[in-house]
N, C-alpha and C positions, 0 to 999 in steps of 0.2 A: 504493500500500500504506500509506504513512505517513498519507495523507489518510483512509483507511478506519479506521485505528486511532484517529485523532483524533475521528472521528465516533462511534466506539464509546464512547470516554471521555466525550465530550460528552453522549451519550444516557444513559449510566450516571449522570452528574452530575445531569442533569435528573430522572431517576427517583428519585434520592436526595432531591432537594429536595422532590419531590411527596410521597414517603413521610413525610418529616419534617413537612410541612405537615399531613398527615392524622393523624399520631400525636402531634402536640403536645398537651400537657396543656391542658385547658380547664375553664372554670367557667360554670355556668348560674345566673343570678339567679332570684329567685322570680317575676319577671315574664316569664321565658323568654328573656332576652337571653344570648347565648353570648359569652364573653370568652376568648381564647386567650393563653397566656403561662405564666409560672412560677407554679405552684400550691403553696402551703405551708399545710397544716392546722395550726392552733394549738390544742393540746390542754391547755394549762395554764389554771389558773383555773377558776372556777365555770361559765363558759359557753364552749362550743366556738366557734371562729371559723375563717375561711379567709382567708389573705393571697394576694392576686392581684397579679402584676406583669406588665403588658403590656410588650412590647418598646419601649424608649425612653420609658416613662412611670413615674410614681411608684407605690410600693406602695399598695394599697387593701385595707383589712381589712373583711370582711363578717361581721356577727354571724350566729349560727346560724339565726335565723328569717328571714334574707334569702337563704338558700341553697336552691336547688332540687336541685342536684347538682353534682359536680365529677369530673373525670377526672384520675387521677394514675398515671403509669407503666402506662397501658393498662387500669387498673381504674376502675370507676365507683363513686362513693360518694354516698349520699343521707342526708338527716337523718331519723332515725327515733326514736320513743320506745320504748326497749327496757327490759330488766329492771333497768338501772341508771340510768334517766332518759334524757334526750334526748342523742343522740350520732350520729356518722356511722357508717353501716354500709356494707360492701362488697357490691355487687350481684353475686350469683352466677348467678341464673337469673331473668330478668324475666318478667312475666305478670300476669294479674289477681291470681293468688297468686304472689308472688315468693319466692325463696330469697335470703337475705342472710347474711353472716357479721359477727360483731361481736367486740370485745375484751371479755373478761370483766374484772371489777373487778381493778385492779392488774396487768393483763396487757398485753403488747405485741402478741401474736399474735392474729390473727382466727380464734379457734378455736370461738367460739360460733356456733350456727346458729339463724337467726330466720326465721320465715315471716310474710309481710306481705300482707294483702289490700289491694286497691285502695281500699277504704273506710276504711283506717287500722287495722283490727283486726289484731292480731299476737300471736304466741306463740313462745316459745323452744321448739325441738324437744325434747320431753322424752325422758329415757332410760328409767328404770324404769317410768314411767307413760305410755309412748308411746301405747299403744292407747287408753287412757281419754282422754288429753289430745287426741289427734287426732280421735277420734270426736266429742267436744264441739265442737272448733274447726271441723270440716268438716261439722257436722250438717245444713247446708242442702243437702247432696248425699247423700241416703239410699243410693243405689246404691254409692257409694264407702265410706260408713260400714259397709255390710254386708260389703264385701270386707275391710276392716280388722278387723272383729269376727270374721270367720271365718279370720283369719290368711292370707288369700290375698295380702294386701299388708301389709308390716311396715316397720320402720325402714330396712332396707337397700334398700327400694323407694321411698325418699323422692321421687326425681325423677319416678318413674312416678305416685306419688300426686298430686304437684303437677300433672302433665300431665292426669291424669284429672279432677282438680277443676276445672282451667281449662276443659276441654272441657264439663264439667257446667254451668259458669257461663256458657257461651256463650249459653244460653237459660234464664236464671234464673227461678225461680218468683217470683210477686209476694211481696214481704216485708210482713208485717203490721206496721203502725205501732204502736209502744208508746204507751199512753195516758200523758198527762202527769199527774203526781201532783197531786191536788186541793189538797193542803196541803204545799207544799215546805218543806224543813227551814229552820229559822231561819238567816238570813244568806245563803241561797242564792237567794231569790226574784228578786233583781235579776240574778243570774248566769243563772238559768233563762230570764229574759226576754231577756237578751242572746243566749244560745245559740239560742233560738227565732227571734230576729230574724235572726241569721246564717244559720240553716238555711232561712229563708223567702226569702232573696235568691237571684237567679240566680247561677250559678257565677262566681267571680272567682279570680284566681291564689292569693290568700292564704286562701281559704275553708277548705280542709282543715286547714292549720296553725292557723288561728284557732280552729277547733272543738277541735283537740287541746289547745291552750293553755287554753281555757275549761274543758275537762274536767279538766285537770291542776290548775287553780286551784280548781275546785269540790271536787276530792278533798282538796286540802290544807286548805281551809276546814273541810270536814266532819270532818276528823281533827285540827283545831286545830294545824295546822302553819303555819310561816311561809311566805308566798308570796315566792319570790325576785324581786328587783327586775327582773332581766333578763327574767323571764317576763312581767311586767306591761308592760315597755317593748316587748317583742316583740309583745304583743297590741295595744297602742296603735298601733304602727307598721302592723300588718296591717289594723286597722280604722280607718284615718284618714279614711274617707269620712263625709260629713255624715249619711248615712242611719243610721249607727250611733251618732252622738254622744250622743243622749239616754240610750239604754240603757247605753252604755259608761260614761258619767259616773256613772250611778246605781250600776252594778256596782262601779266603783272606789271609790265612797264607802263601800261595805260593807267594803272593806279598810282604808280610812283611819279 
């Protein structure tokens, strides 16, 4: 009898260890490497960072543009460009079109709702203009747009809207390429060349983030805003291959 009780305690102990191993917080680098340990998001300062401490090792701080995702207390967070700039959002429902939640400005709760397409296009779920905003955002699925237009689906059906959009995109129609402007705006020619260079290359881990950063930099240049240094450093880090050197150097000269 005593031996059986000991076996039960031993089995329960092993199961607890297995559970802890699988529920332990983890961090995923931009290259796709997974690191398990203590995860601490650092939200102070101009740039978001993540501190990772592996068991028995020193703390390592990863800048925003080196983060693919991290798991904390069972929730998954990923870097996204939202309504208040680049930040980490909590993944609620994954898919080609994902649902995420974010912290509104000067708030600590994740009350904002964000929709993010796999190609990086995103939108905050609108309130008063839900129908108009969603019809435009999901315009590449006419059948779904028709349901929203006829009020068959509305804001309370958000999860169903996302499911139907993802099903619609399982066999997407060919997307017409937008022509490149013949006369790019002053100061953007070199950045357009860099952007086209990145787009022309085969997929690599930093490609999506690099294109997001280039788009953000171009937006700031065109509106005469200062380009944050962390954005430039993040771009240089993402495009450190020789194939981008000439175009990247030319683009950076436009800033300097």
